[in-house]
C-alpha positions as CSV (number, residue, x, y, z in Angstrom):
1,X,-27.9,-37.1,31.1
2,X,-30.3,-34.4,32.3
3,X,-28.1,-33.7,35.3
4,X,-25.1,-33.2,33.1
5,X,-27.0,-30.7,30.9
6,X,-28.2,-28.9,34.0
7,X,-24.7,-28.6,35.4
8,X,-23.3,-27.4,32.1
9,X,-26.1,-24.8,31.8
10,X,-25.4,-23.7,35.4
11,X,-21.6,-23.4,34.6
12,X,-22.3,-21.3,31.5
13,X,-24.7,-19.1,33.4
14,X,-22.2,-18.6,36.2
15,X,-19.5,-17.6,33.6
16,X,-21.8,-15.0,32.0
17,X,-23.2,-13.7,35.3
18,X,-19.7,-13.1,36.6
19,X,-18.7,-11.2,33.5
20,X,-17.7,-7.7,34.4
21,X,-16.3,-6.4,31.1
22,X,-18.5,-8.3,28.6
23,X,-22.2,-7.9,27.9
24,X,-22.9,-10.8,25.6
25,X,-26.0,-11.9,23.8
26,X,-24.7,-15.4,23.0
27,X,-22.4,-14.1,20.2
28,X,-19.1,-14.8,22.0
29,X,-18.0,-18.3,23.2
30,X,-17.2,-18.9,26.9
31,X,-13.5,-19.3,26.1
32,X,-13.3,-15.9,24.3
33,X,-15.4,-14.4,27.2
34,X,-12.8,-15.6,29.7
35,X,-10.0,-14.0,27.6
36,X,-11.8,-10.7,27.5
37,X,-12.5,-10.7,31.2
38,X,-8.8,-11.4,31.9
39,X,-7.7,-8.5,29.7
40,X,-10.3,-6.2,31.2
41,X,-9.4,-7.0,34.8
42,X,-5.7,-6.4,34.1
43,X,-6.4,-3.1,32.3
44,X,-8.6,-1.9,35.2
45,X,-6.0,-2.8,37.8
46,X,-3.3,-0.9,36.0
47,X,-5.2,2.1,34.8
48,X,-8.5,2.4,36.6
49,X,-10.2,2.5,33.2
50,X,-12.8,-0.1,32.2
51,X,-13.0,-1.5,28.7
52,X,-16.2,-3.2,27.7
53,X,-17.3,-5.4,24.8
54,X,-21.1,-5.2,24.2
55,X,-22.5,-7.6,21.8
56,X,-26.2,-7.9,21.0
57,X,-28.6,-9.5,18.5
58,X,-30.8,-6.4,18.8
59,X,-31.7,-4.5,15.6
60,X,-31.4,-0.8,15.9
61,X,-33.7,1.3,13.9
62,X,-32.3,3.8,11.4
63,X,-31.4,7.0,13.2
64,X,-30.9,5.4,16.7
65,X,-27.3,6.0,17.9
66,X,-25.1,3.5,19.6
67,X,-24.8,5.8,22.6
68,X,-28.6,5.7,22.9
69,X,-28.4,1.9,22.8
70,X,-25.7,1.8,25.5
71,X,-28.0,3.6,27.9
72,X,-29.7,0.3,28.8
73,X,-26.3,-0.8,30.2
74,X,-25.6,2.5,31.9
75,X,-26.0,1.2,35.5
76,X,-23.4,-1.6,34.8
77,X,-20.7,0.7,33.1
78,X,-18.2,2.2,35.5
79,X,-16.7,5.5,34.3
80,X,-14.2,6.2,32.8
81,X,-14.7,3.5,30.1
82,X,-14.2,2.7,26.5
83,X,-16.3,0.1,24.7
84,X,-16.6,-1.8,21.5
85,X,-20.2,-2.2,20.5
86,X,-21.1,-5.0,18.1
87,X,-24.6,-5.3,16.7
88,X,-24.4,-7.8,13.7
89,X,-28.1,-7.6,12.9
90,X,-27.8,-3.9,12.5
91,X,-24.4,-4.2,10.8
92,X,-22.9,-1.9,13.4
93,X,-19.5,-2.0,15.0
94,X,-18.4,1.1,17.0
95,X,-15.8,2.2,19.5
96,X,-17.2,4.6,22.1
97,X,-15.8,6.2,25.3
98,X,-17.3,7.9,28.3
99,X,-15.3,11.1,27.7
100,X,-13.6,12.9,24.8
101,X,-10.2,12.7,26.4
102,X,-10.2,8.9,26.5
103,X,-11.7,8.8,22.9
104,X,-8.9,11.0,21.7
105,X,-6.2,8.5,22.6
106,X,-7.9,5.7,20.7
107,X,-7.3,4.9,17.1
108,X,-10.8,3.8,16.3
109,X,-10.0,2.7,12.7
110,X,-7.2,0.4,13.8
111,X,-9.3,-1.1,16.5
112,X,-12.2,-1.7,14.2
113,X,-10.0,-3.1,11.4
114,X,-8.9,-6.0,13.6
115,X,-12.6,-7.1,14.0
116,X,-13.7,-6.2,10.4
117,X,-10.9,-8.1,8.6
118,X,-11.7,-11.3,10.5
119,X,-15.5,-11.1,10.6
120,X,-15.8,-10.1,7.0
121,X,-13.3,-12.6,5.6
122,X,-14.7,-15.3,3.3
123,X,-13.3,-18.6,4.5
124,X,-14.4,-21.9,5.9
125,X,-14.4,-20.8,9.6
126,X,-17.8,-20.6,11.4
127,X,-19.3,-17.2,12.1
128,X,-18.9,-18.0,15.8
129,X,-15.1,-18.4,15.3
130,X,-14.9,-15.2,13.4
131,X,-16.8,-13.3,16.1
132,X,-14.5,-14.8,18.7
133,X,-11.2,-14.0,17.0
134,X,-12.2,-10.7,15.5
135,X,-13.7,-9.2,18.7
136,X,-11.0,-10.5,21.0
137,X,-8.3,-9.0,18.7
138,X,-10.2,-5.7,18.6
139,X,-10.7,-5.7,22.4
140,X,-7.0,-6.5,22.9
141,X,-6.0,-3.6,20.6
142,X,-8.4,-1.3,22.5
143,X,-6.8,-2.3,25.9
144,X,-3.3,-1.9,24.5
145,X,-4.0,1.6,23.3
146,X,-5.6,2.7,26.6
147,X,-2.7,1.2,28.6
148,X,-0.1,2.8,26.3
149,X,-1.6,6.2,26.8
150,X,-1.0,5.6,30.6
151,X,2.6,4.5,30.0
152,X,1.9,0.9,31.1
153,X,1.9,-2.5,29.5
154,X,-0.4,-5.5,29.7
155,X,0.7,-9.1,29.9
156,X,-2.6,-10.7,28.9
157,X,-3.2,-9.0,25.5
158,X,-2.3,-10.2,22.1
159,X,1.1,-8.8,21.5
160,X,2.6,-7.2,18.5
161,X,4.5,-10.5,17.9
162,X,1.6,-11.7,15.8
163,X,1.2,-8.4,14.0
164,X,4.8,-8.4,12.6
165,X,3.9,-11.6,10.7
166,X,1.2,-9.8,8.9
167,X,3.5,-6.9,8.1
168,X,6.1,-9.4,6.8
169,X,3.6,-11.1,4.6
170,X,2.5,-7.7,3.1
171,X,6.2,-6.9,2.3
172,X,6.7,-10.4,0.7
173,X,3.5,-9.8,-1.4
174,X,4.8,-6.4,-2.4
175,X,8.2,-7.7,-3.5
176,X,6.6,-10.6,-5.3
177,X,4.3,-8.2,-7.2
178,X,7.3,-6.0,-8.2
179,X,9.2,-9.1,-9.5
180,X,6.1,-10.1,-11.6
181,X,5.8,-6.6,-13.0
182,X,9.5,-6.6,-13.8
183,X,9.5,-10.1,-15.5
184,X,6.3,-9.7,-17.5
185,X,6.2,-6.0,-18.3
186,X,9.4,-4.0,-17.8
187,X,12.0,-6.7,-18.9
188,X,10.2,-7.4,-22.3
189,X,10.0,-3.7,-23.1
190,X,13.7,-3.2,-22.3
191,X,14.6,-6.2,-24.4
192,X,12.7,-4.8,-27.4
193,X,14.5,-1.4,-27.1
194,X,18.0,-3.0,-26.9
195,X,17.3,-5.3,-29.9
196,X,16.4,-2.3,-32.0
197,X,19.6,-0.6,-31.3
């Protein structure tokens, strides 16, 4: 039994030691880490730009910037790069880049929305699952935006195929709301006016 645990620990350590695009403080599962590494490798091969996901349980004091926090990883970050920095104990989630040109092609709000909507959702999923799904979706969107600016496409990212379902659901909810408003508010008012005449 002890040998099995040792080999499992060795396997997990080797996964995290080989991580090139993920700096993980045990917040992302090995399966999500593999997915991030796959996207990061493909992005780097096609664009020469690195995308990183930095997660940490560290708590930043008020007034300390995320860029100051990233300095501890400076030797491991190859420029040019963009990074998502997630510090749950400090309630911080940021998108940063090594230069202003790269930052200007990124829609930071959209990237962060992918993570925030999943992580902040109130459902029965574990916090680990929410971190995995939210951060992988945000990382995938970050990579898609970088590669789109270079006129390329990635095969390993989460495609817009899943995003059209969300748009369709929003449209269905909007139409349903309009029908409810018509049935319960507008139709009764119109009936009263026609009865008076």
